[in-house]
PQR file of N, CA, C, O and H, with PARSE charges and radii, in Angstrom:
ATOM      1  N   UNK A   1      -5.300 -12.715  -5.526 -0.4000 1.5000
ATOM      2  CA  UNK A   1      -6.443 -11.955  -5.076 -0.0000 2.0000
ATOM      3  C   UNK A   1      -6.315 -11.606  -3.600  0.5500 1.7000
ATOM      4  O   UNK A   1      -6.652 -10.499  -3.180 -0.5500 1.4000
ATOM      5  N   UNK A   2      -5.830 -12.553  -2.826 -0.4000 1.5000
ATOM      6  CA  UNK A   2      -5.658 -12.298  -1.397 -0.0000 2.0000
ATOM      7  C   UNK A   2      -4.654 -11.174  -1.176  0.5500 1.7000
ATOM      8  O   UNK A   2      -4.862 -10.309  -0.325 -0.5500 1.4000
ATOM      9  H   UNK A   2      -5.556 -13.453  -3.167  0.4000 1.0000
ATOM     10  N   UNK A   3      -3.579 -11.188  -1.935 -0.4000 1.5000
ATOM     11  CA  UNK A   3      -2.577 -10.134  -1.787 -0.0000 2.0000
ATOM     12  C   UNK A   3      -3.125  -8.762  -2.168  0.5500 1.7000
ATOM     13  O   UNK A   3      -2.723  -7.752  -1.590 -0.5500 1.4000
ATOM     14  H   UNK A   3      -3.411 -11.890  -2.626  0.4000 1.0000
ATOM     15  N   UNK A   4      -4.021  -8.720  -3.116 -0.4000 1.5000
ATOM     16  CA  UNK A   4      -4.639  -7.456  -3.505 -0.0000 2.0000
ATOM     17  C   UNK A   4      -5.506  -6.902  -2.386  0.5500 1.7000
ATOM     18  O   UNK A   4      -5.463  -5.707  -2.096 -0.5500 1.4000
ATOM     19  H   UNK A   4      -4.348  -9.540  -3.585  0.4000 1.0000
ATOM     20  N   UNK A   5      -6.284  -7.760  -1.764 -0.4000 1.5000
ATOM     21  CA  UNK A   5      -7.142  -7.331  -0.651 -0.0000 2.0000
ATOM     22  C   UNK A   5      -6.286  -6.875   0.527  0.5500 1.7000
ATOM     23  O   UNK A   5      -6.571  -5.852   1.150 -0.5500 1.4000
ATOM     24  H   UNK A   5      -6.319  -8.731  -2.000  0.4000 1.0000
ATOM     25  N   UNK A   6      -5.247  -7.633   0.827 -0.4000 1.5000
ATOM     26  CA  UNK A   6      -4.344  -7.252   1.916 -0.0000 2.0000
ATOM     27  C   UNK A   6      -3.673  -5.922   1.600  0.5500 1.7000
ATOM     28  O   UNK A   6      -3.542  -5.063   2.472 -0.5500 1.4000
ATOM     29  H   UNK A   6      -5.016  -8.464   0.321  0.4000 1.0000
ATOM     30  N   UNK A   7      -3.255  -5.758   0.368 -0.4000 1.5000
ATOM     31  CA  UNK A   7      -2.624  -4.511  -0.042 -0.0000 2.0000
ATOM     32  C   UNK A   7      -3.559  -3.323   0.141  0.5500 1.7000
ATOM     33  O   UNK A   7      -3.152  -2.276   0.646 -0.5500 1.4000
ATOM     34  H   UNK A   7      -3.362  -6.456  -0.340  0.4000 1.0000
ATOM     35  N   UNK A   8      -4.790  -3.487  -0.263 -0.4000 1.5000
ATOM     36  CA  UNK A   8      -5.746  -2.390  -0.169 -0.0000 2.0000
ATOM     37  C   UNK A   8      -6.073  -2.057   1.277  0.5500 1.7000
ATOM     38  O   UNK A   8      -5.962  -0.900   1.684 -0.5500 1.4000
ATOM     39  H   UNK A   8      -5.120  -4.338  -0.673  0.4000 1.0000
ATOM     40  N   UNK A   9      -6.473  -3.051   2.055 -0.4000 1.5000
ATOM     41  CA  UNK A   9      -6.971  -2.808   3.412 -0.0000 2.0000
ATOM     42  C   UNK A   9      -5.879  -2.603   4.442  0.5500 1.7000
ATOM     43  O   UNK A   9      -6.089  -1.883   5.419 -0.5500 1.4000
ATOM     44  H   UNK A   9      -6.563  -3.991   1.724  0.4000 1.0000
ATOM     45  N   UNK A  10      -4.723  -3.210   4.255 -0.4000 1.5000
ATOM     46  CA  UNK A  10      -3.666  -3.128   5.270 -0.0000 2.0000
ATOM     47  C   UNK A  10      -2.585  -2.107   4.949  0.5500 1.7000
ATOM     48  O   UNK A  10      -1.854  -1.680   5.842 -0.5500 1.4000
ATOM     49  H   UNK A  10      -4.552  -3.794   3.462  0.4000 1.0000
ATOM     50  N   UNK A  11      -2.477  -1.715   3.702 -0.4000 1.5000
ATOM     51  CA  UNK A  11      -1.412  -0.779   3.330 -0.0000 2.0000
ATOM     52  C   UNK A  11      -1.986   0.517   2.761  0.5500 1.7000
ATOM     53  O   UNK A  11      -1.756   1.596   3.307 -0.5500 1.4000
ATOM     54  H   UNK A  11      -3.071  -2.062   2.977  0.4000 1.0000
ATOM     55  N   UNK A  12      -2.725   0.406   1.673 -0.4000 1.5000
ATOM     56  CA  UNK A  12      -3.133   1.603   0.936 -0.0000 2.0000
ATOM     57  C   UNK A  12      -4.094   2.489   1.725  0.5500 1.7000
ATOM     58  O   UNK A  12      -3.883   3.700   1.804 -0.5500 1.4000
ATOM     59  H   UNK A  12      -2.912  -0.470   1.230  0.4000 1.0000
ATOM     60  N   UNK A  13      -5.126   1.923   2.298 -0.4000 1.5000
ATOM     61  CA  UNK A  13      -6.108   2.737   3.029 -0.0000 2.0000
ATOM     62  C   UNK A  13      -5.497   3.383   4.270  0.5500 1.7000
ATOM     63  O   UNK A  13      -5.696   4.582   4.471 -0.5500 1.4000
ATOM     64  H   UNK A  13      -5.297   0.940   2.234  0.4000 1.0000
ATOM     65  N   UNK A  14      -4.753   2.642   5.125 -0.4000 1.5000
ATOM     66  CA  UNK A  14      -4.143   3.317   6.279 -0.0000 2.0000
ATOM     67  C   UNK A  14      -3.131   4.406   5.897  0.5500 1.7000
ATOM     68  O   UNK A  14      -3.094   5.467   6.521 -0.5500 1.4000
ATOM     69  H   UNK A  14      -4.592   1.669   4.962  0.4000 1.0000
ATOM     70  N   UNK A  15      -2.315   4.144   4.877 -0.4000 1.5000
ATOM     71  CA  UNK A  15      -1.348   5.163   4.451 -0.0000 2.0000
ATOM     72  C   UNK A  15      -2.076   6.399   3.939  0.5500 1.7000
ATOM     73  O   UNK A  15      -1.682   7.523   4.250 -0.5500 1.4000
ATOM     74  H   UNK A  15      -2.345   3.282   4.370  0.4000 1.0000
ATOM     75  N   UNK A  16      -3.120   6.206   3.167 -0.4000 1.5000
ATOM     76  CA  UNK A  16      -3.888   7.342   2.646 -0.0000 2.0000
ATOM     77  C   UNK A  16      -4.587   8.094   3.771  0.5500 1.7000
ATOM     78  O   UNK A  16      -4.611   9.325   3.779 -0.5500 1.4000
ATOM     79  H   UNK A  16      -3.441   5.293   2.914  0.4000 1.0000
ATOM     80  N   UNK A  17      -5.151   7.363   4.711 -0.4000 1.5000
ATOM     81  CA  UNK A  17      -5.898   7.997   5.809 -0.0000 2.0000
ATOM     82  C   UNK A  17      -4.976   8.804   6.716  0.5500 1.7000
ATOM     83  O   UNK A  17      -5.199   9.994   6.939 -0.5500 1.4000
ATOM     84  H   UNK A  17      -5.131   6.363   4.705  0.4000 1.0000
ATOM     85  N   UNK A  18      -3.941   8.150   7.239 -0.4000 1.5000
ATOM     86  CA  UNK A  18      -3.057   8.840   8.175 -0.0000 2.0000
ATOM     87  C   UNK A  18      -2.166   9.855   7.467  0.5500 1.7000
ATOM     88  O   UNK A  18      -1.839  10.896   8.037 -0.5500 1.4000
ATOM     89  H   UNK A  18      -3.761   7.183   7.058  0.4000 1.0000
ATOM     90  N   UNK A  19      -1.779   9.565   6.253 -0.4000 1.5000
ATOM     91  CA  UNK A  19      -0.979  10.520   5.503 -0.0000 2.0000
ATOM     92  C   UNK A  19      -1.744  11.781   5.151  0.5500 1.7000
ATOM     93  O   UNK A  19      -1.167  12.868   5.103 -0.5500 1.4000
ATOM     94  H   UNK A  19      -2.044   8.719   5.790  0.4000 1.0000
ATOM     95  N   UNK A  20      -3.043  11.644   4.902 -0.4000 1.5000
ATOM     96  CA  UNK A  20      -3.847  12.817   4.548 -0.0000 2.0000
ATOM     97  C   UNK A  20      -4.007  13.779   5.716  0.5500 1.7000
ATOM     98  O   UNK A  20      -4.304  14.956   5.514 -0.5500 1.4000
ATOM     99  H   UNK A  20      -3.511  10.761   4.941  0.4000 1.0000
ATOM    100  N   UNK A  21      -3.814  13.292   6.927 -0.4000 1.5000
ATOM    101  CA  UNK A  21      -3.877  14.180   8.095 -0.0000 2.0000
ATOM    102  C   UNK A  21      -2.712  15.161   8.097  0.5500 1.7000
ATOM    103  O   UNK A  21      -2.840  16.283   8.589 -0.5500 1.4000
ATOM    104  H   UNK A  21      -3.572  12.335   7.092  0.4000 1.0000
ATOM    105  N   UNK A  22      -1.574  14.739   7.546 -0.4000 1.5000
ATOM    106  CA  UNK A  22      -0.375  15.561   7.583 -0.0000 2.0000
ATOM    107  C   UNK A  22      -0.035  16.198   6.242  0.5500 1.7000
ATOM    108  O   UNK A  22       0.482  17.314   6.200 -0.5500 1.4000
ATOM    109  H   UNK A  22      -1.470  13.828   7.146  0.4000 1.0000
ATOM    110  N   UNK A  23      -0.319  15.502   5.147 -0.4000 1.5000
ATOM    111  CA  UNK A  23       0.088  15.984   3.830 -0.0000 2.0000
ATOM    112  C   UNK A  23      -1.073  16.306   2.899  0.5500 1.7000
ATOM    113  O   UNK A  23      -0.853  16.740   1.768 -0.5500 1.4000
ATOM    114  H   UNK A  23      -0.739  14.595   5.180  0.4000 1.0000
ATOM    115  N   UNK A  24      -2.291  16.103   3.352 -0.4000 1.5000
ATOM    116  CA  UNK A  24      -3.433  16.418   2.509 -0.0000 2.0000
ATOM    117  C   UNK A  24      -3.652  15.387   1.420  0.5500 1.7000
ATOM    118  O   UNK A  24      -3.337  14.208   1.581 -0.5500 1.4000
ATOM    119  H   UNK A  24      -2.469  15.750   4.271  0.4000 1.0000
ATOM    120  N   UNK A  25      -4.195  15.852   0.319 -0.4000 1.5000
ATOM    121  CA  UNK A  25      -4.572  14.915  -0.742 -0.0000 2.0000
ATOM    122  C   UNK A  25      -3.384  14.316  -1.485  0.5500 1.7000
ATOM    123  O   UNK A  25      -3.539  13.303  -2.166 -0.5500 1.4000
ATOM    124  H   UNK A  25      -4.451  16.810   0.189  0.4000 1.0000
ATOM    125  N   UNK A  26      -2.209  14.914  -1.371 -0.4000 1.5000
ATOM    126  CA  UNK A  26      -1.029  14.326  -2.022 -0.0000 2.0000
ATOM    127  C   UNK A  26      -0.717  12.958  -1.428  0.5500 1.7000
ATOM    128  O   UNK A  26      -0.225  12.075  -2.132 -0.5500 1.4000
ATOM    129  H   UNK A  26      -2.082  15.737  -0.818  0.4000 1.0000
ATOM    130  N   UNK A  27      -0.997  12.774  -0.141 -0.4000 1.5000
ATOM    131  CA  UNK A  27      -0.747  11.476   0.502 -0.0000 2.0000
ATOM    132  C   UNK A  27      -1.653  10.393  -0.060  0.5500 1.7000
ATOM    133  O   UNK A  27      -1.272   9.223  -0.103 -0.5500 1.4000
ATOM    134  H   UNK A  27      -1.396  13.490   0.431  0.4000 1.0000
ATOM    135  N   UNK A  28      -2.842  10.772  -0.488 -0.4000 1.5000
ATOM    136  CA  UNK A  28      -3.754   9.799  -1.092 -0.0000 2.0000
ATOM    137  C   UNK A  28      -3.169   9.305  -2.409  0.5500 1.7000
ATOM    138  O   UNK A  28      -3.233   8.113  -2.709 -0.5500 1.4000
ATOM    139  H   UNK A  28      -3.151  11.722  -0.453  0.4000 1.0000
ATOM    140  N   UNK A  29      -2.600  10.210  -3.193 -0.4000 1.5000
ATOM    141  CA  UNK A  29      -1.981   9.818  -4.459 -0.0000 2.0000
ATOM    142  C   UNK A  29      -0.716   9.010  -4.230  0.5500 1.7000
ATOM    143  O   UNK A  29      -0.425   8.090  -4.994 -0.5500 1.4000
ATOM    144  H   UNK A  29      -2.548  11.178  -2.949  0.4000 1.0000
ATOM    145  N   UNK A  30       0.029   9.334  -3.208 -0.4000 1.5000
ATOM    146  CA  UNK A  30       1.278   8.636  -2.920 -0.0000 2.0000
ATOM    147  C   UNK A  30       1.019   7.248  -2.341  0.5500 1.7000
ATOM    148  O   UNK A  30       1.858   6.359  -2.487 -0.5500 1.4000
ATOM    149  H   UNK A  30      -0.207  10.081  -2.587  0.4000 1.0000
ATOM    150  N   UNK A  31      -0.111   7.047  -1.696 -0.4000 1.5000
ATOM    151  CA  UNK A  31      -0.407   5.750  -1.074 -0.0000 2.0000
ATOM    152  C   UNK A  31      -0.534   4.630  -2.105  0.5500 1.7000
ATOM    153  O   UNK A  31      -0.250   3.473  -1.793 -0.5500 1.4000
ATOM    154  H   UNK A  31      -0.792   7.769  -1.577  0.4000 1.0000
ATOM    155  N   UNK A  32      -0.949   4.949  -3.307 -0.4000 1.5000
ATOM    156  CA  UNK A  32      -1.100   3.917  -4.347 -0.0000 2.0000
ATOM    157  C   UNK A  32       0.254   3.333  -4.746  0.5500 1.7000
ATOM    158  O   UNK A  32       0.410   2.113  -4.694 -0.5500 1.4000
ATOM    159  H   UNK A  32      -1.180   5.888  -3.561  0.4000 1.0000
ATOM    160  N   UNK A  33       1.245   4.143  -5.142 -0.4000 1.5000
ATOM    161  CA  UNK A  33       2.536   3.533  -5.485 -0.0000 2.0000
ATOM    162  C   UNK A  33       3.232   2.881  -4.291  0.5500 1.7000
ATOM    163  O   UNK A  33       3.937   1.886  -4.458 -0.5500 1.4000
ATOM    164  H   UNK A  33       1.118   5.134  -5.184  0.4000 1.0000
ATOM    165  N   UNK A  34       3.044   3.428  -3.094 -0.4000 1.5000
ATOM    166  CA  UNK A  34       3.633   2.802  -1.910 -0.0000 2.0000
ATOM    167  C   UNK A  34       3.074   1.404  -1.723  0.5500 1.7000
ATOM    168  O   UNK A  34       3.827   0.462  -1.474 -0.5500 1.4000
ATOM    169  H   UNK A  34       2.471   4.236  -2.958  0.4000 1.0000
ATOM    170  N   UNK A  35       1.764   1.258  -1.839 -0.4000 1.5000
ATOM    171  CA  UNK A  35       1.162  -0.067  -1.650 -0.0000 2.0000
ATOM    172  C   UNK A  35       1.572  -1.029  -2.761  0.5500 1.7000
ATOM    173  O   UNK A  35       1.766  -2.218  -2.506 -0.5500 1.4000
ATOM    174  H   UNK A  35       1.152   2.023  -2.041  0.4000 1.0000
ATOM    175  N   UNK A  36       1.705  -0.537  -3.972 -0.4000 1.5000
ATOM    176  CA  UNK A  36       2.123  -1.403  -5.085 -0.0000 2.0000
ATOM    177  C   UNK A  36       3.555  -1.888  -4.874  0.5500 1.7000
ATOM    178  O   UNK A  36       3.846  -3.069  -5.067 -0.5500 1.4000
ATOM    179  H   UNK A  36       1.547   0.429  -4.179  0.4000 1.0000
ATOM    180  N   UNK A  37       4.440  -0.992  -4.482 -0.4000 1.5000
ATOM    181  CA  UNK A  37       5.834  -1.374  -4.244 -0.0000 2.0000
ATOM    182  C   UNK A  37       5.930  -2.387  -3.108  0.5500 1.7000
ATOM    183  O   UNK A  37       6.652  -3.378  -3.222 -0.5500 1.4000
ATOM    184  H   UNK A  37       4.204  -0.033  -4.326  0.4000 1.0000
ATOM    185  N   UNK A  38       5.213  -2.150  -2.021 -0.4000 1.5000
ATOM    186  CA  UNK A  38       5.266  -3.078  -0.893 -0.0000 2.0000
ATOM    187  C   UNK A  38       4.688  -4.437  -1.240  0.5500 1.7000
ATOM    188  O   UNK A  38       5.235  -5.459  -0.826 -0.5500 1.4000
ATOM    189  H   UNK A  38       4.626  -1.345  -1.929  0.4000 1.0000
ATOM    190  N   UNK A  39       3.596  -4.475  -1.992 -0.4000 1.5000
ATOM    191  CA  UNK A  39       3.003  -5.768  -2.330 -0.0000 2.0000
ATOM    192  C   UNK A  39       3.883  -6.519  -3.330  0.5500 1.7000
ATOM    193  O   UNK A  39       3.907  -7.749  -3.318 -0.5500 1.4000
ATOM    194  H   UNK A  39       3.152  -3.644  -2.329  0.4000 1.0000
ATOM    195  N   UNK A  40       4.602  -5.806  -4.190 -0.4000 1.5000
ATOM    196  CA  UNK A  40       5.555  -6.467  -5.090 -0.0000 2.0000
ATOM    197  C   UNK A  40       6.682  -7.099  -4.279  0.5500 1.7000
ATOM    198  O   UNK A  40       7.093  -8.224  -4.564 -0.5500 1.4000
ATOM    199  H   UNK A  40       4.583  -4.806  -4.200  0.4000 1.0000
ATOM    200  N   UNK A  41       7.179  -6.391  -3.280 -0.4000 1.5000
ATOM    201  CA  UNK A  41       8.223  -6.954  -2.428 -0.0000 2.0000
ATOM    202  C   UNK A  41       7.730  -8.182  -1.675  0.5500 1.7000
ATOM    203  O   UNK A  41       8.443  -9.181  -1.585 -0.5500 1.4000
ATOM    204  H   UNK A  41       6.844  -5.478  -3.049  0.4000 1.0000
ATOM    205  N   UNK A  42       6.516  -8.116  -1.132 -0.4000 1.5000
ATOM    206  CA  UNK A  42       5.936  -9.268  -0.431 -0.0000 2.0000
ATOM    207  C   UNK A  42       5.768 -10.439  -1.389  0.5500 1.7000
ATOM    208  O   UNK A  42       6.064 -11.579  -1.031 -0.5500 1.4000
ATOM    209  H   UNK A  42       5.936  -7.305  -1.205  0.4000 1.0000
ATOM    210  N   UNK A  43       5.299 -10.170  -2.592 -0.4000 1.5000
ATOM    211  CA  UNK A  43       5.106 -11.230  -3.581 -0.0000 2.0000
ATOM    212  C   UNK A  43       6.436 -11.869  -3.974  0.5500 1.7000
ATOM    213  O   UNK A  43       6.521 -13.092  -4.094 -0.5500 1.4000
ATOM    214  H   UNK A  43       5.058  -9.244  -2.882  0.4000 1.0000
ATOM    215  N   UNK A  44       7.462 -11.067  -4.172 -0.4000 1.5000
ATOM    216  CA  UNK A  44       8.776 -11.611  -4.521 -0.0000 2.0000
ATOM    217  C   UNK A  44       9.348 -12.463  -3.392  0.5500 1.7000
ATOM    218  O   UNK A  44       9.911 -13.529  -3.641 -0.5500 1.4000
ATOM    219  H   UNK A  44       7.393 -10.074  -4.074  0.4000 1.0000
ATOM    220  N   UNK A  45       9.208 -12.001  -2.168 -0.4000 1.5000
ATOM    221  CA  UNK A  45       9.682 -12.787  -1.023 -0.0000 2.0000
ATOM    222  C   UNK A  45       8.927 -14.100  -0.942  0.5500 1.7000
ATOM    223  O   UNK A  45       9.523 -15.152  -0.711 -0.5500 1.4000
ATOM    224  H   UNK A  45       8.751 -11.135  -1.966  0.4000 1.0000
ATOM    225  N   UNK A  46       7.622 -14.041  -1.130 -0.4000 1.5000
ATOM    226  CA  UNK A  46       6.798 -15.248  -1.060 -0.0000 2.0000
ATOM    227  C   UNK A  46       7.150 -16.214  -2.199  0.5500 1.7000
ATOM    228  O   UNK A  46       7.206 -17.427  -1.996 -0.5500 1.4000
ATOM    229  H   UNK A  46       7.138 -13.186  -1.318  0.4000 1.0000
ATOM    230  N   UNK A  47       7.383 -15.673  -3.380 -0.4000 1.5000
ATOM    231  CA  UNK A  47       7.689 -16.495  -4.545 -0.0000 2.0000
ATOM    232  C   UNK A  47       9.029 -17.214  -4.394  0.5500 1.7000
ATOM    233  O   UNK A  47       9.136 -18.403  -4.692 -0.5500 1.4000
ATOM    234  H   UNK A  47       7.338 -14.687  -3.544  0.4000 1.0000
ATOM    235  N   UNK A  48      10.037 -16.498  -3.937 -0.4000 1.5000
ATOM    236  CA  UNK A  48      11.375 -17.073  -3.846 -0.0000 2.0000
ATOM    237  C   UNK A  48      11.623 -17.858  -2.563  0.5500 1.7000
ATOM    238  O   UNK A  48      12.681 -18.466  -2.403 -0.5500 1.4000
ATOM    239  H   UNK A  48       9.950 -15.532  -3.695  0.4000 1.0000
ATOM    240  N   UNK A  49      10.679 -17.849  -1.672 -0.4000 1.5000
ATOM    241  CA  UNK A  49      10.837 -18.583  -0.414 -0.0000 2.0000
ATOM    242  C   UNK A  49      10.618 -20.058  -0.584  0.5500 1.7000
ATOM    243  O   UNK A  49      10.716 -20.812   0.385 -0.5500 1.4000
ATOM    244  H   UNK A  49       9.819 -17.356  -1.802  0.4000 1.0000
TER
END
């Protein structure tokens, strides 16, 4: 649950916000898979550590 909150507030929202300034609404759609990929990487690193 903590990783989900961190993913949303620290990755997905900033990427969507700042990306939408340059790429419009496509950046909002792209921010979801970016945040999922990054949180999977963080989870794998945490798990195998």
